[in-house]
N, C-alpha and C positions, 0 to 999 in steps of 0.2 A: 321676408317681407315684413311690412309694418303690422303691428298688432292693433286691430280695430274690432271692437265688439259693439255693434249698433245699439244705441241708446244706453250703453253702460260705460264704455271706455273708448276714447279716441286717441290711439297711440301714434297717429301719423306724425312723423318727424321726431318721435320720442322713444318708442319701444319697437324693437325689431327682433325677429327670430330667424333661425336657420336650422334646418333639419336635413340630415342625409342618412340613408340606410343603404347598405350594400350587402347582398347575400349571394354566396356562391355555394352551390351544392353539386359537386361533381363526382360521379361514379364512373370509372372507366375500367374495362376489363384488362387484366394483366396478361399479356400475351408473351409468355416465356416458357422455356423448357429447361429444367434443371437436372443435373446428374447427381444422384444421391446413392448411398450404399444400399445394396440389396439386403434382404434378410440373411442370406448366406454369408455375405461379406461382414455384416455386423457380428456374426458368430465366429469370424476368423476363417471361414471357408472360402479360399481363393482357388479351388480346384478347377473352376471354369476359366480361369485366367491363363492364357498361353505363356505368360512370363513367370518364371520360378521366383518364389519369395525366399530370401535368405535370412537365417537367424543372425542377428547382429552380434550375439555372444560368441558363437563358434564359427561364423561365416560358412555355415553349411545350409543346404536347402531344407525348408520345413517339409516333413513327410506329407505327401499328397497335397502339397501347397495349402496346408491347413495350420493356422496358428493355434497352439493349445489354449484352451479357455483361461487357464491361470496366467497366461502371458499378456492378456488384453487388459489394458489399464482400466480400473474401475471408474475413473473420471470420464474416460472416453465412452464407456458404456452409458453413463448417465447423460452425457451430451447427445449421444445417438438416440436416446429415448425421446427427445424432443423433435427429432426429425421424422417427417412422414415416410411411409413406405412407398416404393415406386407404384405408380398407377398407369404406366404406359409400357407394359411389358409385352413384347411380341414373341410368342413361342417360336423356336427355331432360329432366332436371330443370334448373331455373335454375342459374346459376353459383353462387349462394349456398348451394345445398344439395348440391353435389357434393364438398365437401371435409371431410366428417365422418369421424371414426374412432369405431368402436364398440369399446371396449377388450375384450380377451379375457383379462384377468388378474384376479387376486384380491388382496385385502389380506390379509396374514398377520401374526399377532401371536402370538409364543411368549413366555410369561412363566413363570419358575420362582422360587419363594421357599422358602428353607430356614431354619429356626430350630432350634437345638439348645442345651440348657442342662443343666448338672449342678450340683447344690448339695451341699455336704458340711457337716455339723454335727459338728465334732470334740469339742465340749463347749459349755457355756453361753456361753463368751466367744470361742470360736474357730470361725469359719465361712469357707468358701471357695466360690467358684463359677467355672465356666468357661462361657462363652457363645460360640456361633458363629452368625452370621446372614449369609446371602448371598442375592442374587437376580440373575438374568440375564434380560434382555429383548432380544429381537430383533423388530423390527417393520419390515415392508416395505410401503410405500404408493406408489401411483402415481396422481397426480391431474392431471397436465398433459399426458398423451399420450406423454410420453417415459418408457418403462417400464424402461429399463436405461441404464447408463452415467452419466457425470457430470451430465447434465441432469435426472435423475429427481427431480422436486420440488425441485431445488436443494439437497437435503439428504442424498442417499444416500452411504454407507449410513446409514440411520437406526437405529443400534444403541445400546442402553443397556448394553452389556457392557463392563466395564473390560478393558483389555488384560491378557493373562496371559503370564507368562514361558514361553518355549519349553522 
């Protein structure tokens, strides 16, 4: 609208402004169930699995369906350290139903958009304007059972905020 300050400035037909702000703050529960390794499986113990594991070196079954600790890759151990342990274990259930995790987190999306514009008409041939527009967005999602750290969705932090000088 036009800029008019009573008894100080009459900007009718000369000075105009526009302002827009949009804010979205959405928190939604994440309703998903993921299958992740149990503590026994992380240690190489597959004795509860009805299918035999075979050693790829000699094509013979591992004794008691257990992989020796020295045969588990150290990188795999480090990756598994970022994964949560199952929290939905039902005693007495089959092996395939004891390694679920029911997430206890939410997806969060914060979005802010700001637009500000001033126009000045100095005369019929001279005009000027200043415009500022900015938006910030931070979104946190977790869909693979790893809800923090470098393994979270393989994309954390998922932020659409440009770096700002300190």
